[in-house]
C-alpha positions, 0 to 999 in steps of 0.5 A, a space after each residue: 500500500 503506497 501512502 505517498 501523495 503528489 505533494 510528497 513526490 514534489 518535495 522529494 524532487 526538490 531533495 528535501 522532505 519532512 519526517 516525523 521524529 519520536 522523542 524520548 518520554 518528556 524530552 521534546 525540548 531537549 531533542 529540539 535544542 540538540 537538533 537546533 545545535 546540530 543545524 537541522 531544520 525542524 518544527 515542533 508545533 506548540 500551543 499556549 495553555 493556562 495552567 494552575 501553578 502553585 495557586 496562580 494561573 500561568 500561561 505555559 507553552 507545550 507541545 501540540 503533539 507531545 513526544 513528537 516533532 518534525 524534521 526536514 531532511 534530504 533523502 540522501 542525507 546521513 541519518 546516522 547522527 539522528 540516532 545518537 541525538 539526545 532526546 531523539 528516540 527514532 524516525 517514524 516509518 514503516 518497514 524500516 523506512 522513514 515515511 515522508 510527511 506531506 509539505 501541505 500538512 506542515 504548512 497548515 500546522 505552521 499557520 494554525 499554531 497560536 502566535 501569542 498566548 492569551 493573558 491569564 485571568 485577573 480580578 475584574 476580568 469579564 468572563 463567559 460561563 460555557 458549561 453547566 446550569 449557568 452556561 452562556 451567562 456573563 460574570 466577573 472573575 474575582 479570584 481563584 478558589 482552590 486549585 481548579 475552581 474560580 470565584 465569580 461575581 454574577 448579577 441575577 434577579 437584580 442582586 449580585 451573587 458570588 459563586 464558585 465554578 470549575 476553572 474549565 467552565 469559563 472563558 475570558 472575553 
């Protein structure tokens, strides 16, 4: 079964193609750093996530595909140094041969990667509740309540009420 597309054939004629690299567990950044140091062309799609760290929300960058990154190599390149690169486990392939990834997929991933993180919540920020019995209602963020909950101020029936909801059930405007 041949899985290559016309885009793969085009990139092979140019001499270089993208391949998928499997990293050692929790060593994506290490692999990326070492590939950069060796002068390889690589791409590790990342996304920004809000995480609760020691009681405060922080925006952190993490791999979109944990444990994997993409590398661009010529078909006739020396692949041996990749095997001894720290953080790299292997090139993903079938039948002992690395399988090229379509250039269009890499271009699309590069376009979709978030350019900048959303700021973390601050007291007074307007939020929208997206799940639960208060879904689609607006509120004001007051503070974190524990590790994964927030305290909100909400106006219902001409009165202001404080309520505590899970952090994942709100979105910032």
